[in-house]
C-alpha positions as CSV (number, residue, x, y, z in Angstrom):
1,M,-39.9,64.8,3.7
2,R,-43.5,63.9,3.1
3,I,-42.8,60.7,1.2
4,L,-40.7,59.2,4.0
5,S,-43.3,60.2,6.7
6,A,-46.1,58.6,4.8
7,A,-44.0,55.5,4.1
8,L,-43.1,55.1,7.7
9,D,-46.8,55.2,8.8
10,L,-47.8,52.8,6.0
11,F,-44.9,50.4,6.8
12,A,-45.9,50.5,10.5
13,D,-49.5,49.7,9.6
14,H,-49.2,47.3,6.6
15,G,-45.5,46.2,6.6
16,V,-43.2,46.8,3.7
17,S,-44.7,44.0,1.6
18,G,-48.2,45.3,2.2
19,T,-47.3,48.9,1.2
20,S,-47.3,49.8,-2.4
21,L,-45.8,52.9,-4.0
22,Q,-49.3,53.8,-5.1
23,M,-50.4,53.7,-1.4
24,I,-47.6,56.1,-0.5
25,A,-48.5,58.4,-3.4
26,D,-52.2,58.4,-2.5
27,T,-51.4,59.2,1.1
28,I,-49.6,62.4,0.2
29,G,-51.7,63.2,-2.8
30,V,-49.2,62.9,-5.6
31,T,-48.8,60.5,-8.5
32,K,-46.8,57.3,-8.4
33,A,-44.5,59.0,-11.0
34,A,-43.8,61.7,-8.5
35,I,-42.6,59.0,-6.1
36,Y,-40.5,57.4,-8.8
37,H,-38.9,60.8,-9.5
38,Q,-37.3,60.8,-6.1
39,F,-36.9,57.0,-5.5
40,K,-36.3,54.3,-8.0
41,T,-37.6,51.5,-5.8
42,K,-39.6,50.8,-2.6
43,E,-36.3,49.4,-1.2
44,E,-34.7,52.9,-1.6
45,I,-37.7,54.3,0.4
46,V,-37.3,51.7,3.1
47,L,-33.6,52.5,3.5
48,A,-34.2,56.3,3.4
49,V,-36.9,55.9,6.1
50,A,-34.5,53.8,8.2
51,E,-31.6,56.2,7.8
52,R,-33.8,59.2,8.8
53,E,-35.1,57.3,11.9
54,M,-31.7,56.1,12.9
55,A,-29.9,59.5,12.5
56,P,-30.6,60.5,16.1
57,L,-29.1,57.3,17.3
58,E,-25.8,58.2,15.5
59,E,-25.9,61.6,17.3
60,A,-26.5,59.9,20.7
61,L,-23.7,57.4,20.0
62,E,-21.2,60.2,19.3
63,I,-22.2,61.9,22.6
64,A,-21.9,58.6,24.5
65,E,-18.6,57.7,22.9
66,A,-17.1,60.9,24.3
67,Q,-18.2,60.2,27.9
68,R,-16.1,58.7,30.6
69,P,-16.2,56.4,32.5
70,R,-17.4,53.6,30.2
71,A,-20.4,52.8,32.5
72,R,-21.6,56.4,32.1
73,A,-21.3,56.1,28.3
74,Q,-23.1,52.8,28.3
75,E,-26.0,54.1,30.4
76,T,-26.3,57.2,28.2
77,L,-26.5,55.2,25.1
78,L,-28.9,52.6,26.6
79,G,-31.1,55.4,27.8
80,Y,-31.2,56.9,24.4
81,V,-32.0,53.6,22.7
82,I,-34.8,53.0,25.2
83,D,-36.1,56.6,24.6
84,M,-36.0,56.1,20.9
85,A,-37.9,52.7,21.1
86,V,-40.5,54.1,23.5
87,E,-41.1,57.2,21.4
88,R,-41.3,55.2,18.1
89,R,-43.4,52.2,19.3
90,R,-45.1,51.7,15.9
91,W,-41.7,51.9,14.0
92,V,-40.3,49.3,16.4
93,R,-43.2,46.9,15.6
94,A,-42.5,47.3,11.8
95,L,-38.7,46.9,12.3
96,Q,-39.0,43.7,14.3
97,N,-41.8,41.9,12.5
98,D,-41.3,42.7,8.8
99,P,-38.9,40.2,7.1
100,V,-38.3,42.6,4.2
101,M,-37.3,45.4,6.6
102,V,-35.1,43.2,8.7
103,R,-33.3,41.9,5.6
104,L,-32.8,45.3,4.0
105,L,-31.4,46.8,7.2
106,A,-29.1,43.9,7.8
107,E,-27.7,44.3,4.3
108,H,-27.3,48.1,4.3
109,Q,-23.7,48.8,5.3
110,P,-24.1,52.2,6.9
111,L,-26.8,50.9,9.2
112,A,-24.9,47.7,9.9
113,Q,-21.8,49.8,10.8
114,L,-23.8,52.0,13.1
115,M,-25.2,49.0,14.9
116,E,-21.6,47.6,15.3
117,R,-20.6,50.8,17.0
118,V,-23.6,50.7,19.3
119,Y,-22.9,47.1,20.2
120,G,-19.2,47.9,20.6
121,L,-19.9,50.6,23.1
122,I,-22.4,48.6,25.1
123,I,-20.6,45.2,25.1
124,G,-17.0,46.0,24.5
125,A,-15.0,43.0,23.4
126,G,-18.2,41.0,23.1
127,G,-17.6,37.7,24.7
128,P,-20.4,35.2,24.8
129,R,-21.8,36.6,28.0
130,Q,-22.0,40.2,26.8
131,R,-23.3,39.2,23.4
132,V,-26.1,37.2,25.0
133,R,-26.9,40.2,27.3
134,I,-27.1,42.7,24.4
135,A,-29.3,40.3,22.5
136,M,-31.5,39.9,25.6
137,M,-31.7,43.6,26.1
138,G,-32.6,44.3,22.5
139,A,-35.3,41.7,22.6
140,T,-36.6,43.1,25.9
141,I,-36.8,46.6,24.7
142,G,-38.3,45.6,21.4
143,A,-40.9,43.3,23.0
144,A,-41.8,45.7,25.8
145,V,-42.5,48.7,23.7
146,V,-45.0,46.8,21.5
147,H,-46.4,44.3,24.1
148,P,-50.2,44.6,24.6
149,L,-49.7,44.1,28.4
150,L,-47.7,47.3,28.5
151,A,-49.7,49.4,26.0
152,D,-51.4,51.4,28.8
153,L,-48.0,52.3,30.5
154,D,-47.1,55.9,30.0
155,D,-43.7,56.6,28.3
156,K,-42.0,57.8,31.5
157,T,-42.9,54.6,33.4
158,L,-42.0,52.3,30.6
159,R,-38.7,54.1,30.1
160,R,-37.8,54.0,33.8
161,E,-38.5,50.2,34.0
162,L,-36.6,49.4,30.9
163,L,-33.6,51.5,32.0
164,D,-33.7,49.8,35.4
165,A,-33.7,46.4,33.6
166,A,-30.7,47.5,31.4
167,R,-28.8,48.7,34.5
168,R,-29.2,45.3,36.2
169,L,-28.4,43.3,33.1
170,F,-25.2,45.2,32.4
171,A,-24.3,45.7,36.1
172,L,-24.3,49.5,35.7
173,P,-24.4,51.7,38.7
174,G,-28.0,52.8,39.3
């Protein structure tokens, strides 16, 4: 959908607060009324963009949940999360740094439930040690894919290094 693609690019460049419905309309060459015809608020657009971008994660989670042993399922899911972050570097920057985006995603039940499933597969029962590790890995992935020091790394190299760090952090066979 053109509205969501334009919104994603604008959110990545200007943040949610810095993006107006008029900007989205101008980007795709329609009136603001045309945007309102499909979405009542900018928040609806933010959530629709997030759901569209997170849909592949749900598919990967279903594949990983069906795998045995657990370590294989964890590595499959971590690999996919890393791939997704590397491929969507601009989106990750918007997701991490935009307080409106962070708040809306935290409050949106379908996305919160998806993330609970992701965390559940990766950390299991979720004692303090595992919860700290998942938080560290999330921060590592998020920071690495947008860090200026790594901007020149090709996707394959960045993915390999992040997956290696995840394997060590979660003591997965390598």
